[in-house]
N, C-alpha and C positions, 0 to 999 in steps of 0.2 A: 371519546367522542369532543371534538372542539366546540365551542360555541361562537355562538352572534351576539354582539354586543351593538344596541342605537344609543348609539353616544351624542350628545348636545355637546353643542362649541359656543362660545362667546358669537351675539349678536353685536357685540360693537366695541364692547370695554373687554381686554385679555384679563382682568384681574376677575372675571365673574364664571374663568373655567373652574373645576372641582378639582379636587384633588383623587377624587377616585377615578375623576377622564381621563386624569395625566398616566396617572398607573397604567388604567385597561390601552390607553393609549401605544405606554411602553411597552407594555408588557404582550401585545397581542402580534401576533404574526404577518397580519397584513392589514393596512385600512384599504375598505374601499369608499374611495371618496367623487363628491361632486362634480368638482376640481381638482385636480392632483395640486396644479398650481395654490391656488388659497390654501388649501391643508398642510401641502409641504412651507409656509409660509408662517403657518400655526406651528408646525412641527419643530420647524428653526428656531421659530421664538422661543421654545422650551427643550431646547434641546434632546429633542427624539427623531430617530433614524427607521425607524419603522417602515419598509416599502410601503407603496400606496396605488394600489389599481383604479383606474376611475369608472365611477359607478351613475350615469348621471340618465336623463330622462330621453336621452335620447339614442340610450345604446343598452338600460338596466333589463328590457326583456329577454336579449341576445346574452347577456351578462351575467346575468340573475346562477343561472343553473350550473354553468363551469365553474362560479365560483365557489356555488355549495358543494359540488363533485370534488373538487379540490380539497374544502375542508373537510371532507369525510374523509381522503386517500393519504393525506396530509397530517393527518389530525391537529389540525391548527385552528386557532381562535382566530376570527376576524372583527375588525370594528368597522362598523357602517358609519358615515357622517357627512354633513352636507356643509356649504359656504359657511353658513352662520345658522345659528339655533337647531331645534331638534328634526331629526330625519323624519320623514314619513308625516311630518304634517305640512303639506303644502310645499313639499318637496320631496325630491327622491327616494327611496329605499324600501317602500311597502313590497315590490316584486321579490326582492331579496329576503327582507322576512319572512314573506307567504312561502316560496321557494324551501328554506332552512327548516321551518316550523315540518312544512309537510314532508320533510328526510326527515325528521326526529331530530333535530339538532333543536337544542334550548336555545332562547332567545332571550337576552334580558335587555331593560333599558338602564341606560345611565341617566340620569335625568338632568337638565339643565336650562341653560334660557332657551325662548322662546317666543317672539314678539308677540304671538297670541295674547299671552297670560300677563306678558307685561300690561300691552297698553288697556288689557280689562282693571288692572290692580290700580293703574293711576286714573281711569276713568270717571270717578267718580258716581256712575251709575249701579244701579242693582241686578249686581250677575249676577244672582242665583242660578237664573236658568238664562241659557246661551247656548246660539250656533255659529261654529266656525263656517264662511264660507269661501274662503282663499280669494281669488283674484278672480272678480265680478266679468261677464259678460261685454263685450267692447261696442258691440254695435247698440245705439240708444234705443231703436223698441225691444230687442234682446233685453239691454240693462233694465227699462220701465217695465219689463215685465217679470225679471228676476226680482226684481224691490219688490214688487207688489207681492209675488210670492212671498217673500221673506217675511213680509207682513202678515199675509193670511194665514202662514203658519204657525203662530199663536206664541210662539217663541218673541219674548218682547225684546232681545239684543240682538245683534246679528256684528259677526268681526269679520272685518274683511280689509284683505291688502291692496294695494297700490300703488304706481307707479306716481313716481314726481311730477312727469309730463302731464298724468292722466289725472290728478287728484282735483282739479279745480274743475274739470268735466264732469267728474263721479259727482262730488257733492252738489254742485248745480242743481244734474235729475235728481238727487237724493230730494232737493228743496223742492222741486216740481210735482216730485211723483209721490213724497210721503211727506204731505204737508202734518205737520205736528213735531216732527222729527228731531230730537238731540243728536248730536254728535261730539265725539271725542275724539280729536285727528292729533296724531302722535306721530314725530319725526323725529329720523336718529338715538329708537331708542338703545340707552346706555351709553351713547359715545359725549362726546365734548358737547357737543352743540343741541342736545336732548331737546325734542320741545313741544309742548299738549295743549290746543289748542280747545278749547270745550262750550258748548254753546247750541241755538238749535243750528239748523243746517244752513238755516240763513245766515247768520251770525259769522259763524265757521267759514260760511263764502266769502264772507267782506273780507276776515281777517286776511285771506289765503292770496284773493286777490290784492288785497292793502301790500304783501309781502313780497316783497322783489327776488326775495331768495327761496320762494315756496317750492320751484321746479327744481328742489336740490335734498337729496335724501330719500331714504326710501318709508312710505306713512305705513301705518297699520290701524284703521277706525272702529271704533264702537260705534254701533248707531243702537240708538235706546226707542225704541219704537213703541211704546207702551202707550202711549197720549196719539200717536197717529189716527186720524182717522178720513181711512179713503171713500171718496166719495160714492156714491152707489152708481153700480151697476146701472147703466141705462136696459131697457126692459125691451127686445123684441117687438115690434110691432105688430100689432094684428093682419095686416096686410101680407100678400105673398111676398115673397123676396122679389119674384119678377116687378109687380105692381111698386116695392121700392127700390128697383133699380131703375125704372122708370121716372119714379117722382125725381130721385134725387139727378138724373142727369137732365130732365128740367129743369132744375134750380143749377146748375152749372157744371157739374161732373162728368166727367167720359164716363163709358161702361166701366172701365179698371179703377179707376177710383173708388167709383158706386161699389163696386164688390169689394174691395178693400174695406170700406166704410164697416159693409155688412157684416163679415170677419171680424171685426175691429169691436163690433158691440156683442158678438158672440155666434155668428151664423158658422155652420159649419163649413169647412173651405167645399169639398164634396158637392153640397145642396148650394152654394154661390155660386160654383162651377157650370150645373147645371142652367140654372137662373140663366146665370149671363148667357150661355149660351141658346136657349128658348127665346132670350130678347133680341138675342143677335138676328135670330131668323126670324121674329116675328118684324124686325126693322128692316133685313133684304126686302121682305116680302111686303113693305109698305114703297120700297122704292121701284121694286121691279112694278108695281100696280103703276107708280105713276109716269114711268116708262110706258106701260102699255098706253094710258089716256093720251099722253105725248104724243105718240106715234096713230092714235084714231083720231087725234084733232087734226 
């Protein structure tokens, strides 16, 4: 029975590929690649002519089972690779691994480069305990909620990926949401212009904003949240939700804004909806009474 090899490939410097990885890519019968063009360029560099088939995030759900069937029927070894780094770590490959394991196929790791481990190693932070989050949400509200959840998890260090075009906004949001957070931001790891900047989130933000080349190269950021102190969460007032809505409207908010503010402070969506409905009906009844009074006059 064939085997499935999860093969790590260089994240920048081609010299980082291991002899075992090269031997595996040469000897296996097929390579399942995230992008066959990228993998073919790597194979050509090392004189390897093993055939490739695509296996990326958009087709892996449908591609995995046929690949496993082929491994079983043809008794061939398959190597799964991504464009750079270790498959299944914020990259495709996990579906194929799951299907192969379920079919009784042995799955073996051929370890090597990964941006996560590289960024951690040069951060200078205490990384005995960390969590990997991959790419964070793009929406500002969702991003802030995720950052707060990361801090509340109790794991002191978090590792995230970010594109060069969004890294400044990410660090700005980190500085606003996690006061006291330290950041190590690595760009172009293992490449010619590899660079890591470290400091408080505010310091790193200033360095990124001052660097005209900041929007080039992929980033891996390590967040040290050990010294972050989140502000105390506001407690819900003793007054009813309806009363709080009316008070907010008297202070200039409309009904929708007042409801959103209540939910931001911890009120449940369904409770706020019922309270908004009650207030709306109350206001409509006042308008109806005013209309009746005008007609009586």
